[in-house]
N, C-alpha and C positions, 0 to 999 in steps of 0.2 A: 504494500500500500504506500502511496506517495506521502512522504512526511513533510508537511508544510513548514513545521518548525525548523527542520534541517535545511530546507531550501532557503528560508529567511536568513539562517545562520551563514550559509554558503555565499549569499549575496551581500553579506556584511562582514567580510573576512578581515580580522584584525591585523593580519600580517601583510595585507595589501599596502602598497606605498601611499595610497591616497587617504588612508585611514586617519592620519593625523591632521587632515584638513577639515574644513567645514562640511564638505561632502564626504561622509564616512562610508556610505554604501557603494558597492560595485554597481556598474551601469545596469539599469533595468532593461529588459528586452524592448526593442523598438519595433514598430510595425514593419513587417517584411524581413526581420532579422533572421528568421528561421529558413529563409531561402538559401542562406549560406551554411546550413547544417543545423539540425535540431538537437535537443539534449540526448536523444537516443543514439544519434550518430556520433556524438561526442563521447559517450560511454563506450561505444564500439571501438572507436579509434584508440581509446586509452587502454583497452583490455584485450583486444583481439590478438596481439602478438604472442600471447601465451599459447604456443603450438601444442603443448602436451595436454591442454584442456579442450573440451568441446564447448562451443558457444551456441546456445539455443535461444532463438528469438521467439518469445511467446506473443504472437500476434499474426496479422494477415501477411500474405506473401509479399505484398508491396513494400512493407517496412524493410524486409531483408533485401529484396531485389533492387531497390532504389539506392542503396548505400553500400553494396557489396564490392569488395576489391577496389576501394578508392585509393589505397596505399600499398606499395610494394614493401612488405616488411619481412625480409628473409630471416631464416632461423637456422641454427646449427643443430637443432634437435634431431636425433637419429631415428626416433620412432616416426609414426605417422603424423604428418603436419596437418593438424585439424583446422588450421586457419584457411586452408585452400578450399574447404567445403562449407557451404552455409547450411545451417539447419534452422527450421522454423516450424511452429506447430500448425500454421495455416488455419487460423481462427476464421470461421465463416459466420454468416448470419444466424445459422442454427445454434452455433456455440454462444453467440451474444445473447440469445434468448434463454437458452437452457444452462449456460455456464460451460466453461472450457477446462475445468479442473481435470476431468477424465482424460482429455486429449493431452494435457500437460504431463500427467502421470505416465501415460502410454509412451509419449515421446522420450521422456527421461529414461524410462526403463529400457527402451529400445537402444538408446545410445550407450547405456551402461553395459548392456549385453554384447553389442556388436563393436563398439569402439574402445571400450575399457580405458577411458581417460583418467588422468590424475585428478581432475575436477571438472565440474560442469558450471558454466556461467549461464544463468537464465535472465534474459533481458525483458523487462516489462515494457509494453508499448502503449500508445494512446488508448487503443481499443480495450485491452485487458485492464488498464488502470480505471477506465470509466465504468466498466461493468462490474468492478469490485471483486474480481477473483482473488481468493485468499492464497496468493502464490507462496507467501512465507511459510504458512502451515504445511502446505502440500510438499514443498521442497524440504522442509525440516524432517517430515515423516520419512521421505525417501532417503534422505541423508543418513538417518539412523538405521533404516532398514538395510541399506546397501553399503554402509560404512565408507562413504565417499563424500568429499566436500562439494556441496552445491551452493554456489554463491548467487544470491538474488540481487539483481541490479535494478533499482527503481529509478529509471530515467526515461519516462515516457516523453515523447517529443514536445507535448504541449507545455511542459513546465518551464521551458526556456531555450537558451541557445546551446550551441555545441560546447562552448566553454563551460557552462553549468553542467552539462552532461559528463564532461571529463571529471569534474569535481565529484559528481555523484558516483562515478565509477571508482574513483579513489577512495571514497567513503566506504563503498562495499568491500573493497580489498582490505582496508584498514580494520573494519569491524568484524569481518568474517574469515580473513586469512592470516594477516600479520599477527605474529605472536602465538600461533597454534602449533608450532613445531620448534624444537631446539636444534641448533646446528651441531655438527660433530666437533667443531673447534670455533673459538672466537678469535678472529684475527685482530691484532692491534691497529692495523691500518685498513680495516674493512669499510667499504662504502656501498650505499645504495644509489643507483642511477635512477632518478625520478623524472618522468616526462620524456624519456629517451625511447623512441619507438623503432629505432634502427631502420628508418626509411632508406631503402636502397643500400643498406649496409653502412650507414654513417657511423654507427657505434663501433664497428670493427676497425675503423681507421685509428681510433685513439685508445681503445681498451688494451691492446698489446703494449702500448707505451706506458700506460699506468701500471700494468703488471710488471713490466721490466724495471720500473722504479721501485716496486715493492708494495704497491697498493692492490688490495684484493677486492674484486667486485662480488659483494655478498649476494645482491639481487638486483633486478631491474624492474621498473614499471614503465613499459612492459616489453621493450624491444629484446628479442631473443631471450625472453624470460622463461622461467620454469616455476610451476606452482610451488614445489617443495622449497625452492629458494626464497620466494617472496614470503613464505610462511616464517622464515627465520630472519626477516628483515629487521626485527626489533633488536638484534644483537650486533648490528653494524655500528660503527663509531661516528659516521657522518652521512648525511643525506645530501646528494648533489642534484639540484634541479637543473636539467640540461636544456629543456625547451619549453615545456608546458607550464607557464606561470599559473594556470588554473589549478595545478596540484600543490600550490603553496599551502593550502589548507591542510592537506595530508601531512606535509612535512612539519607544519606548526603543531599539529596534534601529536605527531610522533615525538616531537621535542618535549611536549607536556607530559606524555605518558611514559616515555622511555628515556628521556634525557638526551636524545640524539640531536645535535645541532645541525643546521642546514645552511648551504650556500647556493647561489645561483650563478651559473657559468654559461659560456657559449664556446662551442668547438668549431666555429666557422672562421676561416682565415688564419694566417700565421700568427699575428699578434694576439688574437683572442684565444687561440689554442694554447699558446705558451702561457698566457695569463691565467687560463682555466686550470692548467696543470699546477702552476705555482699556487693558485688559490686553494686547491685541494691539499697540496703538500703543506702549505703554511697553516692550514686548519689543524694539523696534527702537532705542529711545533717540534718536530724531530729533526735535529741537525743533520744526521746521516741521510735521512730521507730527502731533505732539502738539497744537500750536496749532490746526491745522485741525480735528482731531478734537473738541476742546473746543467750538469754535464750532458745528460741525454737530450735536453731541450736544445742546447748549443749544437749538438751533433745533427739533430733533426732539422734545425733551421738552416744549417750550412748545406746539408744535402739538398734541401728544398730550393734554396737560392740558386744552386747550380742547375737544377732541373728547370727552373723558371726563366732562365736567361733568354732562350729563343722566343718564348711567348711574350716577354716584356718588350722586346724589340718591336713586336707587332701591335701590342695593346697600349703602350705608353701614350697617354694623351687622348685616348678614345673616351667618348662620353656615353654614359648609360643612365637609364631610368629604371628604378627598382619598384615593382608593384607586388608585394607579398605581405604576409601578415605576421602578427606577434613579434617575437624578438628577432625574427629574420629581417624586419624592417631596418635594423641597424647591423646585425651580425653579418649578413651577406654584403651589406655596403662596405663593411670593414674588409671582408675578403676581396672584394673587387678593387678596393684601394691598394691592397697588398700586391696586386698584379699590375698596377700602374693605371687603372681606369679611374676617371673622374666621375663620381656619382652625382648627377645633377639634382635628382629628387628621389624621394622614397615614400611609399604609402604607409600611413599610420592608422588606417581605417579600423583595423582589428587589433591595434596595439594597446597595451596598458599605459597608464600615465607614466609609470617608471620607464617603459620602453620608449615612450615619446621623448622623455628627457634625455635618455642616452642617445637616441637617434639625432637629436639636435647637435650633438658633439661631432657627428660624422658627416651629416648632410645639411645643407642650408634650407632647401625647400622640402617641406613635409606636406604630402598630399592627403587631404581628408576624404575627398571624393575622387579617387584616382581614375575611375571610368570616365569622368568628365574632364579631368585636368591633364592626363598624360599625353593625349594627342597634341594639345596646344603647346605643351612644354617641349615635345619632340621637335616641333618647328622652331620655337623660339631659341632653343639652345643648340640646334644642329646636332641632335643626339644620334649616335651610331648604333646603339643596341638597346632593346627593351628586354628586361629580365622579369618574368612574371609567371602567373599560372595560365593554363590553357585558354581561359576566357579572354585574355588580352591578346591572343595571337592575331585576331583580325585587325586590331589597331596597328600592330607592327607591319602587317601585309599592306594595309591601306597607306601607311606612311613610308613604305619601302625601306624599312630599317631591319636590321638583324634581330632575331628573337631566340632566347634560351628559356626553357621551362625550368623554374627553380622551386616549384611547389611539389606537393606529394606525388605528382604524376611523373616527376623526373626519373630518368633511367640509370643515372650514375650517381655515386656518392660524392657530395661536395664537402664532407666533414673533415676537419683536422688538416694535417699537412698533406697527406696523400690526396684528399678531396680537393684541396686548393689547386693542385696540379690538374685534376680532372676538370675543374671549373675553367681554368685557363685554356685547356685544350678545346672545350666546347665553345667558349666565347671566341677563340681564334677561328675555329671552323665556321662559326656563324658570320662573323664580320668579313671573313675572307671568301665567303661563298661567291663564286663567279657570277651568280645571277644579278648581283648588285651593279656589276659593270655594264650589263646590257639592258637592265630593266629601264623601261621608258624610252629606249632608242627605237628608231624606225626599223621595221623588218628589212632583211637584206634585199628583198625584191621591190621595196618601195623607193 
């Protein structure tokens, strides 16, 4: 059942940067906001990377079909990757009238028998929330019967935005998984990666570096995650928020319950990756760890600089506009500047107040309505490339400028040192595309 008190609490997060101002609550949903993703989709994004669990959507088929496979989140799990297959109970008109509890029971028992997952996530949707199905009791009874963790996620789309859905997903993990298992050992430099979804393998660019320094990844929420590992997250020594500021509520509550401090970092670009590694290391206050980190960072930066030389010759002085969301509004801007590109403007439409303040340090022009502003800015500043999501592709085509997709639809990792090289390659390929030399010219026979 939807918990109105919890939703009010999540919309008034004390750890948010704006809380010390007159406006203490987070932004309320605006008309049309859910066209960019509803709460249900936000919960899916936050939790689906757990490949050893089955994700069951309790609702009509459209809820699953309209939001499936929006992100490429690879996993190293050696068993069956359950994120590749979508499961839903297919609630129909008949179920709305007579109740869909039996269909939910049948679906869960089928998945337990045939998939043998480590856990099952059950997502409540608008329809099942409005008809009042007692999902909690049903799932609790099945959990006791089959001795398997069944995590109920109350994030029906109508309660708010994708951001709120991610928070609700985090609440479900915090209250139903974290702290339910003890690890074999407690590492002195153990961390949880929070809000890292490993989109196109971003996480794999920097976790080997952290491990080389001596930092252990206890668990992730939820990129390349494992259910058994997130159950032991309460024994980590530090929470690291990588991308999703929406999960700051989870880290704040873990600090209150388990005494785990948290920091927020970015692994986009050379400067921010190095700063992120040092922020993690400095949080432990260990001299030997700090010494190793500085040596490894110096080695990584030197190797990267060598590899970037041919790309900088092409990209130096090129102008770009960035239209993406959240902390990427400034973190990708930082990465572009690292390869010699001037970032003319960036979108802050989906950014927090904290992200907006940071973005001001990197870029002069902040676009609040990028769909209306970016085309004009391309002309005014003679921009060479637009980096955005797929929805902005038409703007680039219309203005005859290069385009690179940097949202979740991207095909290559742009994270950390190795990802910056990938970004440089893709931007070079885009701006050097021979089509721009002939576009607009008369045909040979004219």
